[in-house]
C-alpha positions as CSV (number, residue, x, y, z in Angstrom):
1,X,-13.0,-63.0,2.8
2,X,-16.5,-63.6,1.6
3,X,-16.5,-60.6,-0.3
4,X,-13.2,-61.3,-2.1
5,X,-15.0,-64.9,-2.7
6,X,-17.8,-63.1,-4.3
7,X,-15.1,-60.8,-6.2
8,X,-13.4,-63.7,-7.6
9,X,-16.5,-65.6,-8.6
10,X,-18.2,-62.8,-10.6
11,X,-14.6,-62.0,-12.0
12,X,-14.3,-65.6,-13.2
13,X,-17.5,-65.6,-14.4
14,X,-17.0,-62.4,-16.4
15,X,-13.7,-63.6,-18.0
16,X,-15.5,-66.6,-19.0
17,X,-18.2,-64.8,-20.7
18,X,-15.2,-62.3,-22.2
19,X,-13.7,-65.6,-23.8
20,X,-16.6,-67.6,-24.9
21,X,-19.0,-64.5,-25.8
22,X,-21.5,-65.5,-23.3
23,X,-23.0,-66.8,-26.2
24,X,-25.7,-69.7,-25.7
25,X,-26.9,-72.4,-28.3
26,X,-29.1,-70.5,-30.6
27,X,-30.9,-73.8,-30.6
28,X,-31.7,-73.9,-27.3
29,X,-33.6,-70.4,-27.2
30,X,-37.4,-70.2,-26.6
31,X,-38.0,-68.7,-29.6
32,X,-36.0,-71.1,-31.9
33,X,-37.8,-73.6,-29.9
34,X,-41.0,-72.4,-30.8
35,X,-39.8,-71.8,-34.4
36,X,-39.1,-75.4,-34.6
37,X,-42.2,-76.6,-32.9
38,X,-44.5,-74.2,-35.6
39,X,-42.4,-75.3,-38.4
40,X,-43.3,-79.0,-37.2
41,X,-47.0,-78.2,-37.2
42,X,-46.5,-76.4,-40.4
43,X,-45.0,-79.7,-42.4
44,X,-47.5,-81.8,-40.7
45,X,-50.7,-79.5,-42.4
46,X,-48.7,-79.6,-45.7
47,X,-48.8,-83.4,-45.4
48,X,-52.2,-83.8,-44.6
49,X,-53.1,-81.2,-47.6
50,X,-50.8,-83.2,-49.7
51,X,-52.8,-86.5,-48.9
52,X,-56.4,-84.5,-49.2
53,X,-55.1,-83.7,-52.3
54,X,-53.8,-87.2,-53.7
55,X,-57.4,-88.8,-52.4
56,X,-59.4,-86.0,-54.1
57,X,-57.4,-86.6,-57.4
58,X,-57.9,-90.4,-57.0
59,X,-61.8,-89.6,-56.6
60,X,-62.0,-87.2,-59.6
61,X,-60.4,-90.0,-61.7
62,X,-63.2,-92.7,-60.6
63,X,-65.7,-90.2,-60.7
64,X,-64.1,-89.4,-64.7
65,X,-64.4,-93.2,-65.4
66,X,-68.0,-93.3,-63.6
67,X,-69.0,-90.6,-66.1
68,X,-67.9,-92.3,-69.0
69,X,-69.4,-95.4,-68.6
70,X,-72.5,-94.1,-68.5
71,X,-72.0,-91.0,-71.2
72,X,-73.4,-91.5,-74.6
73,X,-71.1,-90.5,-77.9
74,X,-72.5,-87.1,-78.1
75,X,-71.2,-86.0,-74.6
76,X,-72.6,-82.9,-73.5
77,X,-70.7,-79.5,-73.7
78,X,-71.2,-78.3,-70.5
79,X,-69.7,-81.6,-69.2
80,X,-66.5,-80.8,-70.8
81,X,-66.4,-77.4,-69.9
82,X,-66.7,-78.6,-66.3
83,X,-63.9,-80.8,-66.2
84,X,-61.8,-78.7,-68.2
85,X,-62.6,-76.2,-65.1
86,X,-61.7,-79.4,-62.8
87,X,-58.2,-80.2,-64.3
88,X,-57.7,-76.1,-63.8
89,X,-58.7,-76.3,-60.3
90,X,-56.3,-79.8,-59.9
91,X,-53.3,-77.8,-61.7
92,X,-53.8,-74.7,-59.3
93,X,-53.4,-77.6,-56.2
94,X,-50.5,-78.9,-57.3
95,X,-49.0,-75.4,-57.5
96,X,-50.4,-74.4,-53.9
97,X,-48.5,-77.4,-52.9
98,X,-45.0,-76.6,-54.8
99,X,-45.3,-73.1,-53.2
100,X,-45.9,-74.7,-49.8
101,X,-43.0,-76.9,-50.6
102,X,-40.8,-74.1,-51.3
103,X,-42.1,-72.2,-48.3
104,X,-41.1,-75.6,-45.8
105,X,-37.5,-75.8,-47.4
106,X,-37.1,-71.7,-46.7
107,X,-38.3,-72.1,-43.3
108,X,-35.9,-75.1,-42.6
109,X,-33.3,-72.7,-43.8
110,X,-33.9,-70.2,-41.5
111,X,-33.5,-72.7,-38.7
112,X,-29.9,-73.8,-39.8
113,X,-29.0,-70.2,-40.2
114,X,-30.0,-69.5,-36.7
115,X,-28.2,-72.6,-35.4
116,X,-24.9,-71.6,-37.4
117,X,-25.2,-67.7,-36.1
118,X,-26.0,-66.2,-39.2
119,X,-29.2,-64.9,-37.9
120,X,-29.5,-62.8,-35.1
121,X,-32.5,-63.6,-32.6
122,X,-34.3,-60.2,-33.6
123,X,-33.8,-61.7,-37.4
124,X,-34.9,-64.8,-36.3
125,X,-38.3,-63.3,-34.6
126,X,-38.9,-61.8,-37.6
127,X,-38.6,-64.7,-39.7
128,X,-40.8,-66.3,-37.1
129,X,-43.5,-64.0,-37.6
130,X,-43.4,-64.1,-41.4
131,X,-43.6,-68.0,-41.4
132,X,-46.8,-67.9,-39.0
133,X,-48.1,-65.7,-41.7
134,X,-47.3,-67.9,-44.2
135,X,-48.2,-71.1,-42.3
136,X,-51.9,-69.1,-41.6
137,X,-52.1,-68.6,-45.4
138,X,-51.4,-72.2,-46.4
139,X,-54.1,-73.0,-44.1
140,X,-56.3,-70.9,-45.8
141,X,-55.6,-72.6,-49.3
142,X,-56.1,-75.8,-47.7
143,X,-59.6,-74.9,-46.6
144,X,-60.2,-73.5,-50.2
145,X,-58.7,-76.9,-51.6
146,X,-61.3,-78.6,-49.7
147,X,-64.0,-76.5,-50.9
148,X,-62.7,-77.1,-54.1
149,X,-62.9,-81.1,-53.9
150,X,-66.3,-80.4,-52.2
151,X,-67.2,-78.5,-55.6
152,X,-66.0,-81.1,-57.9
153,X,-67.5,-83.7,-56.2
154,X,-71.0,-82.1,-56.4
155,X,-70.6,-81.1,-59.9
156,X,-69.9,-84.8,-60.8
157,X,-73.3,-85.8,-58.9
158,X,-74.9,-83.3,-60.8
159,X,-73.6,-84.7,-63.9
160,X,-74.6,-88.4,-63.4
161,X,-78.1,-87.4,-62.3
162,X,-78.4,-86.1,-65.7
163,X,-77.5,-88.7,-66.9
164,X,-80.2,-90.9,-65.5
165,X,-82.9,-88.5,-66.7
């Protein structure tokens, strides 16, 4: 009798699997949860980078105004060249931010494709690895931006000291 109950139970489970395809909700897999968690970290890092860039841009505008307030009519050509360099750095940062926003949108799309079943678990794992590499690259870009911000501030400090000599 126990063998018959066990056989019927196993048989029922097999039939249920055949009918439903034995699928679990892709959003409930550990791999998917990990990807969502990593994506959230990436979004937070990106928001921090955008905020730091905005702060730097405001600081740069203030430094320009301070410089213009003490500069004489015959502005040194090296100061103009330095400002051109700073503006190029800021433009580069804005391009990086746009690139990162595109990556974040791509990752969100990957998550949605996995939930809808358009991506297999193997494809998700591959995309997740790519996302981690892209996140590392974003963090490297962010560190470079912070270094650039510090250099711009140091350049302006040097310019201001030259005007006080």
